[in-house]
Steps between C-alpha positions, in 0.01 A plus 500: 500500500421626153758541223489878546572460871795271431647743247454787744668294772791440263529874439497564874776242552712673234451835670599364838817362341570833325445685826756295693716307255589734213769706668249739659487663156213725606708692753652827381777540757786374281691826453871570462696279743711642785793699367798701612728746325810348335847633575533580129201571280527291180458655157171454311397517136129579461354353179165635378351344183247745353273471199246778438508615861472877454167507686641354824866604489445844663354322804768230527840603364545801736467260795798300370704810427437616858621184672683575823768235460839529676688293242553538126185451293414572138180461296490338156166555328459289187258652252355187343382632163258755643285712271394757762831670577578297811877535464498876442259552788732301729791730408285806563393372841861430594604853403209646696531294818870415516597223743651168397679485162273382216597329176232455233564245226311282252574137406309476174241233427543167683627204300294179471473313829503813716211687658533874458528579869776245564693619194482852646608367841795324337607824337464690827695241698777518240525877549493463877767229509745737336495683836554169687213543750458266796123492455244552225161654572252391234195722522215577262436846362167529681645443850543791740749447783521669838828696542654228717378205289838410351675540834250267671519237226879486505509489880248214504694301240831547677373428851300194399754361255248504214598495134160632397266725696170592338207709615154475351410862435168626629286521186261787432143461632336828398220383269213269593636220281847537650356473851313186402770320300846620610510381865378159383788488250754531783296262720497229230872552433581452868282190505701350213836613641476538880754763595601319819608195303718690253766620745554160664835329459460227239155629400340362185262796461650786298347828388576869470309815410648648185433861595764500773782244501839557659742240364858434601713532186690180573170312529382646169814378329478158661137460389572648154240775542328591278620265223377188679143636514502700175161379371311494831177700498474477880854624538497574874415145606743362242771729635446382858506135394824550308671669795374240746592216264858626480535488878388854587285603796191703420244704693162643400257709699249783485624855459430780740603802293556364152194572286387440144362815338363323193122546473261218409176700512280261301431128509646463151835636618515252786374219277788551255752521784392164643413308184830578324684258732238286675532202266879538498482452877338162426787414261251498211375164625130427434485249787628764742240739357218253567633437849528872571147572385366213707707609800383861479141382476531267800688744721335832416167439328361198685471669844252776404312271260469227765385751761233648276389161368490354850290787633265481202444123525525454876825303467654591835824307444571671168414844637714451810806370315470763228449779751799396711724472192392846384565634850855361508563633148377845601711502816819416310439789260461765769875555564559575130220755496648662811841510331341686209301722740171398341157434643471158665154474345676392179609172661176303440524594129813286452304215329385743230853627450628143481242429229642791300849353535367163385364665185827688444694174525274327250528801267880483529488138380263589216734773379791256518330238285395762251871551443512852637742428782553742787432861405646795688591860412450456128697176475371150452722222630470185295406168654795346683523201270578732209772723643652355815844342457495134586763539772318778690450393861190702578160537338207640692 
């Protein structure tokens, strides 16, 4: 066989392994585990870090205020230095809609070694702990919850004995770019962190989705959350690792009625969202970057290239291996498109989307080595070797 055929065969072998040996990551049936109502509903403090969120708050905050929760629950929205009136708007919405009690506060600028969001979370947790809640719900300001969301999360945590229960919110897929890029984002995340592996006793895989995390207060204290992860850019994965590392049980799955209302209408919006943390995911390691680029090329780009090249040159082996690999790839993407209620005709386009992610990852590394660090919501986080305390246990 030719070199192209051998490379295509290698890609096909990888896809067969991913299909069967990577925790069935491509399935979308990991939803909240079986749950029953507790005899006493525990108290919950809901912490919402918010920076310049006036555009999305009217679509998200009312859903938290309207939670149908039988126990005591209170919302603590932390206005993280907003310049668009986020805090005042939150108070107005609370007066208009009523519902759960809302406290709006501001922590001031984060000190060195802290990301802005985690400094806001720390402030919110401090306010919540004054009420001695049994659980903390950490949720982003762009997340809209169904009325029974908090009830279902608490019931799942109590029934399953979990210290952390997280749902990956259904992201918006209204624009053409969102439909092309967003489902692949969740698909790639599940491939890196198979949901089925996370909930296993003694699991080594740990991850959470930062938009919706229910955390037992005792587990947060045991894991020193958020101080132990204060400089993490990918704070949700760092949070899950800290809880798991301190002996806690964690669970992560797809949401049914927890949705992100944040729009990413253009490619540039999605590019910034991915590239701000892509290289941090690789621990700022150039060898991991090279390996990731090579891996993405082998797994996602080789199949269509080998098929086309094989058909053009009459190389039957290359065309067959490439075509089969592309077919398996397409089949594994179909459940995610169904979950997002999108056309299944988008599935064969996954190689093109993967190429975009490859470019975003490379761009993330370029920005890092230019000294710009991770940029988000008007803040630039310095490179980890310049701000992170030497004793910090986590750096993504």
